[in-house]
TIVO-369017 format. One record per residue (C-alpha): residue in three letters; x, y, z. Coordinates in steps of 0.05 Angstrom, whole numbers. Example, Ala and Ser with C-alpha at 12.3 -4.5 7.8 and 13.67 -1.06 7.14 Angstrom:
2
(pt ala, (246, -90, 156))
(pt ser, (273, -21, 143))
REM end
This chain:
281
(pt met, (-111, 220, -307))
(pt thr, (-117, 284, -346))
(pt cys, (-98, 287, -419))
(pt trp, (-77, 357, -438))
(pt ala, (-79, 354, -514))
(pt trp, (-149, 351, -543))
(pt pro, (-136, 291, -589))
(pt cys, (-127, 249, -527))
(pt lys, (-201, 252, -515))
(pt leu, (-210, 213, -580))
(pt ile, (-156, 162, -567))
(pt ala, (-149, 164, -491))
(pt ala, (-125, 93, -484))
(pt arg, (-67, 105, -533))
(pt cys, (-48, 171, -500))
(pt arg, (-44, 141, -431))
(pt arg, (-11, 77, -456))
(pt thr, (-50, 35, -406))
(pt val, (-91, -28, -405))
(pt gln, (-155, -27, -364))
(pt ser, (-171, -91, -327))
(pt ala, (-239, -114, -305))
(pt ser, (-219, -103, -232))
(pt gly, (-205, -29, -243))
(pt trp, (-129, -33, -240))
(pt glu, (-97, -1, -301))
(pt ser, (-31, -27, -328))
(pt pro, (10, 32, -354))
(pt glu, (75, 27, -391))
(pt gln, (100, 90, -356))
(pt ile, (85, 125, -290))
(pt pro, (29, 176, -298))
(pt arg, (42, 247, -274))
(pt leu, (25, 256, -200))
(pt val, (-16, 319, -191))
(pt glu, (-29, 358, -127))
(pt arg, (-73, 322, -75))
(pt glu, (-80, 261, -119))
(pt leu, (-73, 191, -91))
(pt gln, (-42, 135, -132))
(pt ile, (-41, 64, -108))
(pt trp, (3, 12, -142))
(pt arg, (4, -64, -137))
(pt leu, (58, -111, -160))
(pt asp, (51, -187, -159))
(pt val, (119, -219, -148))
(pt arg, (97, -291, -143))
(pt gly, (125, -344, -190))
(pt glu, (173, -335, -249))
(pt gln, (143, -268, -267))
(pt gly, (158, -243, -197))
(pt glu, (230, -267, -203))
(pt ala, (237, -226, -267))
(pt his, (207, -164, -232))
(pt ala, (257, -170, -175))
(pt ala, (315, -180, -223))
(pt ala, (295, -118, -261))
(pt gly, (289, -79, -196))
(pt arg, (357, -96, -166))
(pt ala, (392, -45, -211))
(pt leu, (355, 12, -177))
(pt leu, (374, -6, -105))
(pt asn, (433, 23, -68))
(pt ala, (487, -17, -32))
(pt glu, (452, -14, 35))
(pt glu, (386, -39, 6))
(pt leu, (421, -96, -30))
(pt leu, (453, -117, 36))
(pt arg, (386, -116, 70))
(pt ala, (357, -158, 14))
(pt glu, (411, -211, 22))
(pt ala, (395, -216, 97))
(pt phe, (327, -247, 80))
(pt arg, (331, -323, 84))
(pt asp, (264, -332, 50))
(pt glu, (268, -322, -25))
(pt arg, (197, -294, -30))
(pt ala, (210, -244, 25))
(pt arg, (274, -222, -10))
(pt arg, (236, -215, -75))
(pt glu, (182, -173, -42))
(pt phe, (234, -127, -11))
(pt val, (274, -116, -75))
(pt ala, (213, -106, -120))
(pt gly, (179, -62, -69))
(pt arg, (238, -16, -60))
(pt ala, (249, -13, -135))
(pt leu, (175, 5, -145))
(pt leu, (179, 58, -91))
(pt arg, (242, 88, -122))
(pt arg, (210, 91, -191))
(pt leu, (147, 125, -164))
(pt leu, (185, 175, -122))
(pt gly, (236, 189, -177))
(pt ser, (179, 205, -225))
(pt ala, (143, 250, -174))
(pt leu, (207, 287, -156))
(pt gly, (234, 291, -227))
(pt ile, (299, 255, -211))
(pt asp, (332, 189, -227))
(pt pro, (303, 133, -183))
(pt lys, (373, 115, -161))
(pt asp, (381, 186, -132))
(pt val, (321, 182, -86))
(pt glu, (344, 189, -14))
(pt phe, (304, 167, 46))
(pt ala, (300, 194, 117))
(pt phe, (256, 182, 178))
(pt gly, (208, 233, 206))
(pt ala, (167, 234, 269))
(pt asn, (156, 165, 299))
(pt gly, (204, 136, 248))
(pt lys, (158, 146, 189))
(pt pro, (198, 141, 123))
(pt gln, (201, 203, 80))
(pt val, (243, 230, 23))
(pt thr, (298, 280, 35))
(pt pro, (298, 337, 23))
(pt ala, (223, 340, 39))
(pt ala, (184, 357, -24))
(pt gly, (111, 349, -3))
(pt val, (108, 278, -31))
(pt glu, (78, 226, 17))
(pt phe, (85, 151, 7))
(pt asn, (77, 84, 40))
(pt leu, (95, 12, 24))
(pt ser, (69, -56, 45))
(pt his, (82, -128, 22))
(pt ser, (58, -197, 42))
(pt gly, (52, -265, 11))
(pt gly, (84, -244, -55))
(pt met, (42, -181, -64))
(pt val, (70, -110, -61))
(pt leu, (26, -50, -49))
(pt ala, (49, 23, -52))
(pt gly, (13, 88, -42))
(pt ile, (38, 157, -63))
(pt ser, (8, 226, -60))
(pt arg, (29, 298, -68))
(pt gly, (6, 333, -5))
(pt leu, (-36, 280, 30))
(pt ala, (-12, 232, 85))
(pt val, (-25, 161, 61))
(pt gly, (-20, 91, 91))
(pt val, (-30, 24, 56))
(pt asp, (-30, -47, 80))
(pt val, (-36, -114, 45))
(pt glu, (-39, -182, 80))
(pt trp, (-40, -253, 53))
(pt ile, (-100, -287, 86))
(pt asp, (-67, -346, 122))
(pt pro, (-121, -400, 131))
(pt ala, (-82, -428, 190))
(pt phe, (-67, -362, 224))
(pt ala, (-110, -372, 287))
(pt glu, (-175, -406, 306))
(pt gly, (-230, -398, 357))
(pt ala, (-213, -365, 423))
(pt glu, (-142, -345, 400))
(pt leu, (-168, -306, 341))
(pt leu, (-222, -272, 383))
(pt ala, (-171, -254, 437))
(pt ile, (-126, -220, 385))
(pt ala, (-186, -182, 358))
(pt asp, (-210, -160, 427))
(pt ala, (-140, -134, 443))
(pt asn, (-131, -94, 379))
(pt phe, (-196, -75, 347))
(pt his, (-256, -31, 359))
(pt pro, (-312, -67, 397))
(pt ala, (-357, -65, 336))
(pt glu, (-303, -100, 295))
(pt ser, (-292, -153, 348))
(pt leu, (-367, -165, 351))
(pt ser, (-370, -173, 275))
(pt ile, (-315, -225, 278))
(pt arg, (-347, -261, 336))
(pt glu, (-414, -265, 301))
(pt ser, (-386, -291, 235))
(pt ala, (-418, -357, 214))
(pt ser, (-354, -396, 198))
(pt his, (-280, -396, 210))
(pt glu, (-268, -371, 139))
(pt ala, (-316, -313, 150))
(pt arg, (-283, -296, 216))
(pt leu, (-215, -295, 182))
(pt leu, (-240, -249, 127))
(pt ala, (-270, -202, 178))
(pt phe, (-206, -204, 220))
(pt tyr, (-160, -188, 162))
(pt asp, (-207, -133, 137))
(pt ala, (-204, -99, 205))
(pt trp, (-129, -110, 211))
(pt thr, (-110, -80, 144))
(pt arg, (-153, -18, 157))
(pt lys, (-121, -10, 226))
(pt glu, (-51, -17, 197))
(pt ala, (-66, 32, 140))
(pt val, (-90, 86, 189))
(pt ser, (-31, 74, 236))
(pt lys, (19, 79, 179))
(pt ala, (-14, 142, 151))
(pt asp, (-10, 173, 220))
(pt gly, (62, 151, 226))
(pt ala, (53, 121, 295))
(pt gly, (54, 49, 271))
(pt ile, (12, -10, 293))
(pt ala, (37, -3, 365))
(pt ser, (0, 63, 372))
(pt gly, (-62, 24, 392))
(pt met, (-111, 65, 351))
(pt lys, (-176, 27, 342))
(pt val, (-211, 36, 275))
(pt gly, (-287, 35, 276))
(pt arg, (-324, -11, 229))
(pt asp, (-355, 47, 192))
(pt ala, (-286, 73, 174))
(pt ala, (-287, 29, 112))
(pt asp, (-345, 67, 82))
(pt arg, (-338, 140, 101))
(pt gln, (-292, 193, 128))
(pt ser, (-283, 176, 202))
(pt glu, (-252, 203, 265))
(pt ile, (-199, 155, 293))
(pt gln, (-196, 156, 368))
(pt pro, (-132, 137, 404))
(pt ala, (-141, 76, 449))
(pt ala, (-150, 83, 524))
(pt ala, (-78, 60, 532))
(pt glu, (-55, 129, 509))
(pt pro, (-97, 177, 551))
(pt ser, (-48, 234, 540))
(pt arg, (-64, 236, 465))
(pt gly, (-129, 273, 463))
(pt glu, (-130, 297, 391))
(pt lys, (-172, 264, 337))
(pt phe, (-145, 240, 271))
(pt asp, (-187, 248, 209))
(pt tyr, (-175, 196, 154))
(pt phe, (-215, 166, 98))
(pt val, (-205, 91, 102))
(pt gln, (-227, 40, 50))
(pt pro, (-212, -33, 33))
(pt leu, (-180, -53, -33))
(pt gln, (-190, -114, -77))
(pt val, (-120, -131, -99))
(pt ala, (-123, -207, -113))
(pt pro, (-157, -270, -87))
(pt ser, (-131, -292, -18))
(pt phe, (-108, -222, 0))
(pt ala, (-138, -167, 43))
(pt ala, (-116, -95, 33))
(pt ala, (-136, -24, 52))
(pt phe, (-113, 48, 45))
(pt ala, (-121, 108, 90))
(pt val, (-113, 180, 68))
(pt ala, (-117, 246, 104))
(pt gly, (-159, 304, 80))
(pt gly, (-227, 273, 68))
(pt gln, (-257, 224, 19))
(pt arg, (-212, 207, -39))
(pt thr, (-219, 161, -99))
(pt pro, (-149, 133, -115))
(pt ala, (-122, 119, -183))
(pt leu, (-106, 44, -184))
(pt tyr, (-47, 19, -223))
(pt asp, (-15, -49, -233))
(pt ala, (60, -43, -242))
(pt gly, (72, -111, -275))
(pt arg, (70, -87, -346))
(pt met, (117, -29, -330))
(pt phe, (167, -76, -297))
(pt ala, (162, -126, -354))
(pt ile, (178, -72, -405))
(pt ser, (238, -48, -364))
(pt ala, (264, -120, -361))
(pt ser, (257, -133, -436))
(pt pro, (321, -134, -479))
(pt glu, (293, -78, -522))
(pt ser, (291, -30, -463))
(pt arg, (364, -40, -443))
REM end
């Protein structure tokens, strides 16, 4: 992030009020300013007691409809993911729009893709799985994110390969098929799945669109071809797609329109912890 005052160059860590981790995810106390055509990706771990505290802190930002939706979850972890995810999204969007997080209003655009209303050029996407929340936000660039807990018992052998053949690019299916072990096949499967989801969500068409993401999409800007099941859609979609290392036992990826982009990576745990502390109330 840019520091505007020259003394920040000398004490950058203090000016940004962040903690840099070995994995590249910074832990800010406050949300950094979102500049034009920048991509920020945020993670929030809501597992365990710390996750309970994050969800408790986030409930105050949700509206009545969101709280009702949260109560509909029978699984406590799923409820926690939803509450903390919506709270994180409200905080990010409130900061980008210059309004109170509670005042953020959502609508649905083409194909049911969530957006803020009134439209303000801010794009966002949210995903959660297995106690991990992932959010992407940009000013001016369509973005999609996906995170998946790698379930060791998800599928084996022919079942896993059948799912891959039905959903993935032939090169991805071949990579999964040629993996040396079940663990390696699962890793390859989830890698392909998260990239496919990220592109579909950035496009707004959802996973049911049937777009098949080529293996090379993880490393360069790629053209995403609609699957043969949709012959009427002849246009090409141009996204930069890349995997993310969020935590052990998770696969994740982001997709962004407009060419290659290096995202700013932030962990929201410190920010949530500060908001939940008695001193901040």
